[in-house]
N, C-alpha and C positions, 0 to 999 in steps of 0.2 A: 897341295898334293900334286906332284908332277903328272899323274894320270889325267887329272882334270884339265891341266894345261894342254896336254897332248890332244885331248878330245876336242878342245876348242878349235884347234886347227884343222882337224880332219872333217871333211865335208863342207868346210867354209873357205877353202882355198884351192887353188889349182896346183899347189905344191905337192910333190910326191911324198910318200910316207918317209922315204929316206931323208928328204930335205927337212921335213918336220922334225924328225929325230935329231938331225944335226943341230937344229936350233935349240934343242933341249939337252945340251951337254954331250953331243955326239952319239946319241942313242941310235940303235939299230932300228930298221923298219919294223922288225918283229916286235920290238918293245912298244912301238907306237900302236901296233895292232892289238897287243895284249892290253895296253892301257885303255884303248877305245872299248874293247870288249868288257873290261872290268867296270868301267864307268856305266856302260849300257846296262850291265847286270845290276849295278847299284841303283840306277835310276828306276829299274823295274820294281825294286823292293823298298825304296826310300823316297817318299814324296818330296822331302826337303831337297835332296840332291837333284831331283827332276826340276823343281821350281828354280833352284839356283842356276841350273844350266839354261833354262828358258830366259831368265833375267839377263844372264850374261850375253846370250845371243841377241836379245833385243837391244841391249846397250851397244853392242858392236854394230848392229844394223843402224841405230840412230846416228852413230858417228861416221857411218859410211865405210866400215871395214868388212862388210859382208855383201 
């Protein structure tokens, strides 16, 4: 899901929202904001989504990308 990919970048990089969007098919910064909000909402209601996000972040930290 593209929204999850967008969210991976937000808050874990110094890149602007515009730059993040460009890396995902030329998306606009507002699309990145919407994706971030959508995933945040999903994480509040779905424990599996929350756990998946945490695991992904830990993996990125382990390989030094965060």
